[in-house]
N, C-alpha and C positions, 0 to 999 in steps of 0.2 A: 808198527812202531809202538802202539799203546801197550802191547803185551810185554815188549822188551823193556819199556820204561817202568811198567808196574813190577816186573821181576826184579829189576835193579833196586827199586824202592823197597820191595819186600826183603831182599837179601841183606840190606844194611840193618844194623842193630839199632842205630840212633833213630830217634823219632823225628828229628829235624832233617828236612830234605833240602840240600843246597843245590840250586839249579846249576851253578858253575861246576860243582863237583859231579853232579849227575851228567852234565853235558860231556865232560871228559871221559867218564866211565863208559858212556854210551858210545862215543866215537871209537874208543878202544875196542869195544866189543864188536862194533860193526866193521871195523877195519876198512877194507877196500870198498865196502858197500855203502858207505856214507853218501847220502842222496844230495843233489844240488838244493833240494827243498828241506834239508835237515832241520833248520831252525823252525820252519813252519810246521813240520810234522811233529817235532818235539813239543811245540806249544799246543798243537791240537791234541796230542796225547795227554798233556798236563790238564788241559781244560776238560777233557773227557773224564779223567780220574777225579778231578774236582767235582764234576757234576754227579758222579757215582758215589760221592761222599767217601772216597778212599783217602783223599788228602784235602787240606784247607790251607790258604795262605796265612802267614802271620800278618796281623793287622798293621804293623809298622814296617813291613817288608818293602824294600825298594822294587821299582819296575825292572823286570829283566831287560837288559840292554839290547838283546837280540829280537825281542818281540814284546811289544807294549801290552799285549793281552794277558800276560802272566807276570808272576812276581819271582824274585830271587830266592825266597825261602818259603817252605811249606812244612807243615807237620803231618805225620801219618795219623790216620784215624782208624782204618780197618783194612784188612786184606781181602781181596776178591780174587777168586780162582775162575779162570776162564772155563766156560762150559763147553768141553770138547765135543760132547755128544751133539749139542745144538749146532756147532759149527760143521760137523760132518753131515748132519741132516740137511743143513742149508746147502752145502756143496752138492749133495746128491739129488736135490729136488728143485733147486731155485733157478738154475741157469739154462741158457739156450743149448740145444743139443750139439751144436758145433764146438762148444767149449769142453776141453778135457779137464777133469777135475782131479786126475790121478796124482799129479804132483802135490797139489795143496792138501789132499787127504793125508799125505805123509808129512806135510809141513804146515800144520795148522797155525802156528805162530805167524808164519809169513802170510798165510791167508787172511788172518785176522787184520793184519796191517794194510792188506791190498784189497779187501773185500768190496769197498766202495767203488773202486775202479773196475773190478771184475763185474760188478752189477751194472755199471755204466756200459761196459762192452756188451753184456748180455742184452740190455735194453736196446742197444743200437742194432745188434743182430736180429732181434725180433722184428725190427721195423724194416729190414732190408727186403728188396724185391728183385725180381729178374730184370736184367739190363739196367741196373742202378747206375747212375753216372759215377765215374771215378773222380776223386779229388786228390790233390797232393797230400802227402803224409801230414804236413803241418796243418792243412785246412781240415782234414778228417780229425786230427787230434784235438783241435779247438771245438769242432762240433760235438765230439763225444765227451771230452773232459773239461772243456773251456781252459785248456792249457795247450798252447800252440806247439810247444817243443816236447811235450811228454812222449809221444809215440816214437819219435826219432832218438830219444835219449837212451842211455845205457839201461836205465830202470824200465823204460817202456819196452825195449827190445826183450828184456829178460821176462817181463810179464807176458808178452805174446808167446815167447818160447815155452814158458811154464804152462800156458793154456793150449799149446800146440796150435796156435793161430798164426796167420801170415798177414802181411799187408794186403795181399790179393783178397783174403777173406773179408777185410774191412773196406774193400773197394777203394783202395788208395795206392799210391805209387811214390817212390822216392824221387826227389829232385836233386840235381847235382849243380856244382858251381860252373857257370858258363865261362867262356874265356874269349879273348880277342884273337882272331886268326884271319888269314887270307889264304885262299886256295882251299882245295879239299883233296883228301886222300881217298880214292875210290877202291883201291884194292889193298890187301894185307902186305903186298910187296913193295908199296911205295914208301919213300922216306919222308919223315916230318921233322922239320927243324924247330926245336923249342928254344926260345930266346928269353932269358931271365930278366934282362935289362930293357926298360921301356924305350930309351933313346936308341939302343941298338936295334930293337924290334922295328921301329919306324924307318930307320936307315935301311935295313935289309928289306923291309916291305916296299920301299921306293924302288930298290933294285928289282925286286920280284915283279913289280908293275912294268918295268922296262924289259921284261922277259929274261932276266938273269935268274935261272932257277937252279943254280948249283953253288956249292961251297967246297973248296979244296977238291974239285972234281967229283964231288958227291952230289948227285941230283936230288932234288926234293920237290914235292908237289904241294906242300902246305907249310905255312909258318905260323907258329903259335906264340903269343906272348905269355910266358909262364908265370910271371909275377913271383919270382923266387920259387918257393916250394909250393905255392898254392895250386899249381897245375896237378899236383898228385891227388887232389880231391876232385879232379875233373875228368879222370880217365873214362868214367862211365859216360859222361857227357860226349867225349870224343867218339866212344863206340856208337852212341845214338846218332851223332852226326854222320858217321860212316854209313849206317843203315839207311839214313834219310837222304844220302847224297844222290842227286839225279844221275841217270846213266849217261855215259859218254854218247854223243850223237853219232849216228852211223851214216856213211856216205855211199 
């Protein structure tokens, strides 16, 4: 983010930098890649450029409404070019051997924005050991970044893909939305009845408990309360339930 912000500031002819205008230009340039943490990252970039003496706030400038750490107006002081040689050297010598740096060697601007998170992943990998306990993806994300949702986010998945890492490499696993159900489907040929409405689910569940296991002459071995469209986020959980289902008793 810092390099993108610096480039936009350097591109403009005016010495006055309006955060509102900069925000709009940055969103337009990022397009679909606007992060959920956009305003926090923008403020961090502004603070970094201020610390490097690239910009300084006007004394009477109002506080930026999206982040109280920065102001609405700044003035340019000097331009700073990113040292690409240093970034490449850092990529080639600083990180754990399991991290692939080929993508970021070709996209140094992106690396500059993400290098702190790359460092965090590298430090984690250096501390890994054989038979290390697995955690859920959110738990591992908080351990590495102190951001519970980052690894499972679009940005987190993209970072792992760029580094050619997987959740398995980080000793973690995805979790899925559980659901209410009765019965269990033990084979792929068994029918499952998914009911969207809660009241209907409990009515059919009552019939199921009375050994009525069919609807319109179609037999089913499991009823799921789908909660509208929520069930579509739970198919993996359903597969897990199938794998863990106890075998049928033999007589």
